[in-house]
C-alpha positions as CSV (number, residue, x, y, z in Angstrom):
1,X,-1.7,-16.7,11.9
2,X,-3.9,-14.0,13.3
3,X,-2.1,-10.6,13.2
4,X,-3.7,-7.6,14.8
5,X,-2.5,-4.0,14.3
6,X,-3.5,-1.6,17.0
7,X,-3.1,2.1,16.6
8,X,-3.9,5.5,15.0
9,X,-4.8,5.9,11.4
10,X,-4.1,8.9,9.2
11,X,-5.3,9.8,5.8
12,X,-2.2,10.4,3.6
13,X,-2.9,12.5,0.4
14,X,-0.1,12.8,-2.2
15,X,-0.4,15.6,-4.8
16,X,2.2,15.1,-7.5
17,X,3.1,17.1,-10.6
18,X,5.7,19.3,-12.3
19,X,7.0,22.7,-11.3
20,X,8.2,24.8,-14.2
21,X,7.6,28.3,-12.9
22,X,7.4,30.5,-9.8
23,X,4.2,32.2,-8.7
24,X,4.2,36.0,-9.5
25,X,3.3,37.1,-6.0
26,X,6.1,35.2,-4.1
27,X,9.3,33.2,-4.9
28,X,7.6,29.8,-4.6
29,X,7.1,27.1,-7.2
30,X,3.8,26.5,-8.9
31,X,3.0,22.8,-9.0
32,X,0.8,21.7,-11.8
33,X,-0.9,18.8,-10.1
34,X,-1.3,15.7,-12.4
35,X,-2.0,13.0,-9.9
36,X,-3.8,12.7,-6.6
37,X,-3.5,9.6,-4.4
38,X,-5.2,8.9,-1.1
39,X,-4.0,6.1,1.1
40,X,-4.2,4.9,4.7
41,X,-1.2,6.0,6.8
42,X,-0.1,5.2,10.3
43,X,-1.5,1.9,11.6
44,X,-3.5,1.7,8.4
45,X,-0.4,1.5,6.3
46,X,1.0,-1.3,8.5
47,X,-2.3,-3.2,8.0
48,X,-2.3,-2.6,4.3
49,X,1.2,-3.9,3.9
50,X,0.3,-7.1,5.8
51,X,-2.8,-7.6,3.7
52,X,-0.9,-7.1,0.5
53,X,1.5,-9.8,1.7
54,X,-1.5,-12.2,2.0
55,X,-1.7,-12.2,5.8
56,X,-5.1,-12.2,7.5
57,X,-4.9,-8.9,9.4
58,X,-7.3,-7.1,11.7
59,X,-6.9,-3.3,12.3
60,X,-8.1,-2.1,15.7
61,X,-8.5,1.7,15.7
62,X,-10.9,4.6,16.0
63,X,-12.4,6.4,13.1
64,X,-14.3,9.7,12.8
65,X,-17.6,9.9,10.9
66,X,-16.3,12.5,8.4
67,X,-15.3,12.6,4.8
68,X,-11.7,11.7,5.6
69,X,-12.9,8.8,7.7
70,X,-14.9,7.4,4.8
71,X,-11.9,7.8,2.5
72,X,-9.8,5.9,5.0
73,X,-12.4,3.1,5.1
74,X,-12.2,2.9,1.3
75,X,-8.4,2.9,1.4
76,X,-8.5,-0.1,3.8
77,X,-10.5,-2.4,1.6
78,X,-9.3,-5.9,2.2
79,X,-8.4,-5.2,5.8
80,X,-10.8,-6.3,8.6
81,X,-11.7,-3.2,10.5
82,X,-12.7,-3.3,14.2
83,X,-13.1,0.4,14.9
84,X,-14.7,2.5,17.6
85,X,-16.0,6.0,17.1
86,X,-13.9,9.1,17.3
87,X,-15.5,12.5,18.1
88,X,-12.5,14.4,16.6
89,X,-11.8,15.0,12.9
90,X,-9.7,12.5,11.1
91,X,-6.0,13.5,10.8
92,X,-5.0,14.3,7.2
93,X,-1.4,14.8,5.9
94,X,-1.2,16.2,2.4
95,X,2.2,16.1,0.7
96,X,3.0,18.1,-2.5
97,X,5.7,16.8,-4.8
98,X,7.3,18.4,-7.9
99,X,8.7,15.4,-9.8
100,X,10.5,13.4,-7.1
101,X,11.1,16.4,-4.8
102,X,8.9,17.2,-1.9
103,X,7.7,20.8,-1.9
104,X,5.5,21.2,1.2
105,X,3.3,19.2,3.6
106,X,0.0,20.4,5.1
107,X,-1.3,18.7,8.3
108,X,-5.0,19.0,9.3
109,X,-6.4,17.7,12.5
110,X,-3.1,16.2,13.6
111,X,-2.8,17.7,17.0
112,X,-3.2,15.9,20.3
113,X,-6.6,14.6,21.2
114,X,-8.0,13.1,24.5
115,X,-7.5,9.4,24.9
116,X,-10.3,7.7,23.0
117,X,-12.6,5.0,24.5
118,X,-12.3,1.4,23.3
119,X,-15.2,-0.9,22.6
120,X,-15.7,-4.5,23.8
121,X,-15.3,-5.6,20.1
122,X,-11.9,-3.9,19.9
123,X,-10.7,-5.6,23.1
124,X,-12.0,-9.0,21.8
125,X,-10.1,-8.6,18.6
126,X,-6.8,-7.9,20.4
127,X,-7.3,-10.8,22.7
128,X,-7.6,-13.2,19.7
129,X,-4.3,-12.1,18.2
130,X,-1.3,-14.4,17.6
131,X,0.9,-11.4,17.0
132,X,0.3,-7.8,17.7
133,X,1.8,-4.6,16.3
134,X,1.1,-1.3,18.2
135,X,1.5,1.5,15.7
136,X,1.4,4.6,17.9
137,X,1.1,7.8,16.0
138,X,0.4,10.1,19.0
139,X,-3.4,10.2,18.8
140,X,-4.0,8.6,22.1
141,X,-5.3,5.1,21.4
142,X,-2.2,3.4,22.8
143,X,-2.7,5.3,26.1
144,X,-6.2,3.9,26.7
145,X,-6.0,2.2,30.2
146,X,-8.2,-0.8,29.3
147,X,-6.2,-1.5,26.1
148,X,-2.9,-1.1,27.9
149,X,-4.0,-3.5,30.7
150,X,-4.9,-6.1,28.0
151,X,-1.6,-5.6,26.1
152,X,0.4,-6.0,29.3
153,X,-1.3,-9.3,30.1
154,X,-0.8,-10.6,26.5
155,X,2.9,-9.6,26.4
156,X,3.8,-12.9,28.0
157,X,1.7,-14.9,25.6
158,X,2.1,-13.4,22.1
159,X,4.9,-11.4,20.4
160,X,4.1,-7.6,20.6
161,X,6.1,-5.2,18.4
162,X,5.7,-1.6,19.6
163,X,6.4,1.2,17.1
164,X,6.5,4.3,19.4
165,X,5.9,8.0,18.7
166,X,7.4,11.0,20.5
167,X,3.9,12.3,21.4
168,X,2.6,8.8,22.2
169,X,2.4,6.6,25.2
170,X,5.3,4.6,26.5
171,X,5.2,0.9,25.6
172,X,3.7,-1.4,28.2
173,X,6.3,-3.6,30.1
174,X,7.3,-6.9,28.6
175,X,6.7,-6.4,24.9
176,X,8.9,-8.4,22.6
177,X,10.6,-5.4,21.0
178,X,10.2,-1.6,20.6
179,X,11.3,0.0,17.3
180,X,12.1,3.7,17.6
181,X,14.2,5.4,15.0
182,X,17.4,7.1,16.2
183,X,15.8,10.5,16.6
184,X,12.8,9.1,18.5
185,X,15.1,7.1,20.7
186,X,17.1,10.2,21.7
187,X,13.9,12.1,22.4
188,X,12.4,9.3,24.6
189,X,15.7,9.0,26.5
190,X,16.0,12.8,26.7
191,X,19.6,12.6,25.4
192,X,21.3,14.9,22.9
193,X,20.4,13.6,19.4
194,X,22.8,15.0,16.9
195,X,22.4,14.1,13.2
196,X,21.9,10.6,11.9
197,X,25.2,10.9,10.0
198,X,27.1,11.8,13.1
199,X,25.5,9.4,15.5
200,X,27.5,6.2,15.8
201,X,26.4,2.6,16.3
202,X,27.8,2.8,19.8
203,X,25.6,5.8,20.5
204,X,22.5,3.9,19.3
205,X,23.5,1.1,21.6
206,X,23.8,3.4,24.6
207,X,20.5,5.1,24.1
208,X,18.9,1.6,23.5
209,X,20.2,0.6,26.9
210,X,18.6,3.6,28.6
211,X,15.3,2.8,26.9
212,X,15.5,-0.9,27.7
213,X,15.5,0.0,31.4
214,X,13.0,2.8,31.0
215,X,10.5,0.8,28.9
216,X,11.1,-2.6,30.6
217,X,10.7,-4.3,27.2
218,X,12.5,-7.5,26.3
219,X,14.4,-5.7,23.5
220,X,14.9,-2.4,21.7
221,X,15.7,-2.2,18.0
222,X,16.9,1.4,17.1
223,X,16.7,2.0,13.4
224,X,19.6,4.1,12.0
225,X,18.5,5.0,8.5
226,X,20.6,3.7,5.7
227,X,23.0,2.1,8.2
228,X,20.4,-0.4,9.3
229,X,19.6,-0.9,13.0
230,X,21.1,-1.7,16.4
231,X,19.5,-4.4,18.5
232,X,19.8,-4.6,22.3
233,X,18.2,-7.5,24.2
234,X,17.5,-7.6,27.9
235,X,18.9,-11.2,28.2
236,X,22.5,-10.2,27.3
237,X,22.6,-6.4,26.8
238,X,25.1,-6.8,24.0
239,X,24.4,-4.3,21.2
240,X,24.1,-6.1,17.8
241,X,24.6,-4.1,14.6
242,X,22.1,-5.1,11.9
243,X,23.4,-3.6,8.6
244,X,21.1,-2.7,5.8
245,X,21.8,-3.3,2.1
246,X,22.6,-0.2,0.2
247,X,19.6,1.1,-1.8
248,X,18.8,4.3,-3.7
249,X,15.9,5.9,-1.8
250,X,13.7,8.6,-3.2
251,X,11.1,8.5,-0.4
252,X,11.8,6.8,2.9
253,X,8.1,7.0,4.0
254,X,6.8,3.7,5.3
255,X,10.2,2.1,6.1
256,X,9.5,1.9,9.8
257,X,6.0,0.5,9.2
258,X,7.4,-2.2,6.9
259,X,10.1,-3.1,9.5
260,X,7.5,-3.4,12.3
261,X,5.2,-5.6,10.1
262,X,8.0,-7.9,9.1
263,X,9.2,-8.3,12.7
264,X,5.8,-9.3,13.9
265,X,5.4,-11.9,11.1
266,X,8.8,-13.5,11.7
267,X,8.4,-13.5,15.5
268,X,5.0,-15.1,15.2
269,X,6.5,-17.7,12.9
270,X,8.9,-18.7,15.7
271,X,12.1,-17.1,14.6
272,X,14.7,-15.8,17.1
273,X,14.6,-12.0,17.5
274,X,18.1,-11.6,16.0
275,X,17.1,-13.5,12.9
276,X,13.7,-11.7,12.7
277,X,15.6,-8.3,12.9
278,X,18.0,-9.2,10.1
279,X,15.1,-10.2,7.9
280,X,13.0,-7.2,8.8
281,X,15.8,-4.7,8.0
282,X,16.4,-6.3,4.6
283,X,12.7,-6.4,3.8
284,X,12.4,-2.7,4.7
285,X,15.3,-2.0,2.4
286,X,13.7,-4.1,-0.4
287,X,10.4,-2.2,0.2
288,X,12.1,1.2,-0.3
289,X,14.1,-0.1,-3.3
290,X,10.8,-1.2,-5.0
291,X,9.4,2.4,-4.7
292,X,8.2,2.5,-1.1
293,X,4.6,3.5,-0.5
294,X,4.2,4.4,-4.1
295,X,4.6,0.7,-5.0
296,X,1.5,-0.3,-3.0
297,X,-1.4,-1.1,-5.3
298,X,-4.7,0.8,-5.0
299,X,-7.3,-1.1,-3.0
300,X,-9.5,-3.3,-5.1
301,X,-12.9,-1.7,-5.8
302,X,-16.0,-3.1,-4.2
303,X,-18.0,-2.7,-1.1
304,X,-15.8,-1.8,1.8
305,X,-16.2,-3.1,5.3
306,X,-17.7,-0.6,7.6
307,X,-15.8,1.3,10.1
308,X,-17.2,-0.4,13.2
309,X,-18.4,-3.8,14.2
310,X,-20.4,-2.3,17.0
311,X,-23.9,-2.9,15.6
312,X,-25.8,0.0,17.1
313,X,-23.1,2.5,16.1
314,X,-22.9,1.0,12.7
315,X,-26.6,1.2,12.1
316,X,-26.7,4.8,13.3
317,X,-23.9,5.8,11.0
318,X,-25.5,4.1,8.0
319,X,-28.8,5.7,8.6
320,X,-27.3,9.2,9.1
321,X,-25.7,8.8,5.7
322,X,-28.9,7.9,4.0
323,X,-28.1,4.1,3.8
324,X,-30.2,1.0,4.3
325,X,-29.6,-1.2,7.4
326,X,-30.3,-4.9,6.8
327,X,-30.5,-7.4,9.6
328,X,-31.0,-11.2,9.9
329,X,-30.8,-13.6,12.7
330,X,-30.2,-17.2,13.8
331,X,-28.0,-19.6,15.8
332,X,-25.4,-20.2,13.1
333,X,-24.1,-23.2,15.0
334,X,-21.7,-24.8,12.5
335,X,-21.6,-22.4,9.7
336,X,-22.3,-24.0,6.3
337,X,-22.7,-23.1,2.6
338,X,-26.5,-22.5,3.0
339,X,-25.8,-19.9,5.7
340,X,-23.2,-18.2,3.5
341,X,-25.5,-18.0,0.5
342,X,-28.3,-16.6,2.5
343,X,-26.1,-14.0,4.2
344,X,-24.6,-12.9,0.9
345,X,-28.1,-12.5,-0.6
346,X,-29.2,-10.5,2.5
347,X,-26.1,-8.1,2.2
348,X,-27.1,-7.2,-1.4
349,X,-30.3,-5.7,-0.1
350,X,-28.7,-2.7,1.6
351,X,-25.6,-0.9,2.8
352,X,-24.7,-3.1,5.8
353,X,-25.7,-6.5,7.2
354,X,-26.0,-7.0,11.0
355,X,-26.5,-10.6,12.2
356,X,-28.6,-11.0,15.4
357,X,-27.0,-14.1,16.9
358,X,-28.6,-16.3,19.6
359,X,-26.4,-16.5,22.7
360,X,-25.2,-19.9,24.1
361,X,-27.9,-19.9,26.7
362,X,-30.6,-19.1,24.1
363,X,-29.4,-21.9,21.7
364,X,-29.3,-24.3,24.6
365,X,-33.0,-23.6,25.5
366,X,-34.1,-23.7,21.8
367,X,-32.0,-26.7,20.5
368,X,-31.5,-28.9,23.6
369,X,-28.7,-30.1,25.9
370,X,-26.2,-30.9,23.1
371,X,-26.3,-27.4,21.6
372,X,-24.6,-25.1,20.8
373,X,-21.7,-27.1,19.3
374,X,-19.6,-23.9,19.0
375,X,-19.7,-21.1,21.7
376,X,-21.1,-17.7,20.9
377,X,-17.7,-15.9,20.6
378,X,-16.5,-18.5,18.0
379,X,-19.7,-18.2,16.1
380,X,-19.5,-14.4,16.1
381,X,-15.9,-14.5,14.9
382,X,-16.7,-16.8,12.0
383,X,-19.6,-14.6,10.9
384,X,-17.4,-11.5,11.1
385,X,-14.8,-13.2,8.9
386,X,-17.3,-13.3,6.0
387,X,-17.1,-10.3,3.7
388,X,-20.9,-9.9,3.6
389,X,-21.3,-9.6,7.4
390,X,-20.6,-6.1,8.9
391,X,-21.5,-6.6,12.6
392,X,-22.9,-9.2,15.0
393,X,-25.4,-8.5,17.8
394,X,-25.6,-11.3,20.4
395,X,-28.9,-11.6,22.3
396,X,-30.0,-13.8,25.2
397,X,-33.7,-14.0,24.6
398,X,-35.4,-16.9,22.8
399,X,-36.6,-14.6,20.0
400,X,-34.8,-11.6,18.4
401,X,-37.6,-9.0,19.1
402,X,-35.8,-7.2,21.9
403,X,-32.6,-6.9,19.8
404,X,-34.6,-5.8,16.8
405,X,-36.3,-3.1,18.8
406,X,-32.9,-1.7,19.7
407,X,-31.4,-2.0,16.3
408,X,-34.5,-1.0,14.2
409,X,-33.3,-2.2,10.8
410,X,-34.9,-1.0,7.6
411,X,-35.0,-4.6,6.3
412,X,-35.3,-7.9,8.3
413,X,-34.3,-11.0,6.4
414,X,-35.3,-14.6,6.9
415,X,-34.7,-17.7,4.9
416,X,-37.2,-18.8,2.2
417,X,-38.6,-21.6,4.3
418,X,-40.9,-18.9,5.7
419,X,-42.2,-18.1,2.2
420,X,-45.9,-17.7,2.1
421,X,-46.2,-17.2,5.9
422,X,-46.1,-14.0,7.8
423,X,-42.9,-13.6,9.7
424,X,-43.2,-13.6,13.5
425,X,-41.3,-10.3,13.7
426,X,-43.3,-8.6,10.9
427,X,-45.6,-6.5,13.1
428,X,-42.6,-5.2,15.2
429,X,-40.5,-4.4,12.2
430,X,-43.3,-2.6,10.4
431,X,-44.0,-0.5,13.5
432,X,-41.0,1.7,12.7
433,X,-41.5,1.6,8.9
434,X,-39.2,-1.4,8.2
435,X,-40.1,-4.4,6.0
436,X,-39.5,-8.1,6.1
437,X,-37.9,-10.0,3.2
438,X,-37.2,-13.7,2.5
439,X,-34.1,-14.9,0.6
440,X,-33.6,-18.3,-1.0
441,X,-33.5,-21.3,1.4
442,X,-31.2,-24.3,0.8
443,X,-32.9,-27.3,2.4
444,X,-30.1,-29.8,1.6
445,X,-27.8,-27.9,3.9
446,X,-28.5,-27.7,7.6
447,X,-26.6,-27.6,10.9
448,X,-28.4,-30.7,12.1
449,X,-27.5,-32.6,9.0
450,X,-23.9,-31.5,9.3
451,X,-23.7,-32.4,13.0
452,X,-25.2,-35.9,12.3
453,X,-22.6,-36.4,9.5
454,X,-19.8,-35.4,11.8
455,X,-21.0,-37.7,14.5
456,X,-20.8,-40.7,12.2
457,X,-17.1,-40.0,11.4
458,X,-16.0,-39.0,14.9
């Protein structure tokens, strides 16, 4: 199951400690900070939850090239990132807690920004999804016209769960379910909100009905805190109360994200929306009972995937930060163990690995009428699924020289079958100060041999 999370990411910083005295210049507590934790919030939190559950998840977002953006990238280790650039500072929310009690929150760069652009790679990732979660946190990505057009088209094909934001864009018509909390629902419907304690289930049903017509979604699931949620579907317009088990909650942060993630998984698994809603409400309660966001483990150490799969942007960002750009090339028609070993060896030579991939037309000219066996989009997707590959650049020419001239890597890598011979691209690569390197070649493993073996058993 290919799950794609689309939306805005936020860097959440938790400062925790004890407060045993007041500051002498004002009647406010002094918190002696004993712990600092940085984690991905917003759409990043949804993606992290799914990754921790073992689901293959892709996060489609935009990231700024700043310190907070790099911290977000590290906090998202284990999540495949397909991210475009943002020209605005990364939003940061810093919470200060004394014991289990929140003291204050500082927001930096969290104001409204213009609608960001989306890259072709971002749109391709969304188009490949078997389930989509739109986690809108009001930073504009969900308002992008190209993205909205694609989501509206996909709404009839795959389940889309839309988690809205008061400052965000309205859901596109036809999504499977929209999941506002009660306060967000009242704001969107422009109705008097009242407190969560005073709002009745009937009131949630009424506002859900307004939003069902306003958003033209297939269903609205209004969450009502410790009381659970109210589900209203277009097909019968009969409000259904979904009660939540009683739990002791110290910090409700992340409950809505957990609910949206669970809904998407169960809908993609073929469950009816009512059953999926019941399971999602219970799983959100279990998440809070287990400690909420504090229970999520720290990302495993190691080399993080880079913030964009757009090769030229990635190369520029790596170079600007003093890193080494490594590139290699080939057809990669039927990926095999020899390819993977060579790619992993190439990645160890620098700070990112970009694969220059022959297009279908190029492979056809080079390899003959029966090739390629796999089309260029499938080949690129398989390469990007490897931890060692950071980006793919598809080129139409018979040789990679034109792609290399645009990319200008620091290191160009070829298999060891070239050992002892000067690489054809050497003069070009050396013209900008780059160098050519060979990595071990595995002659017993080849695409031709694999294709011949498959032909014998077909």
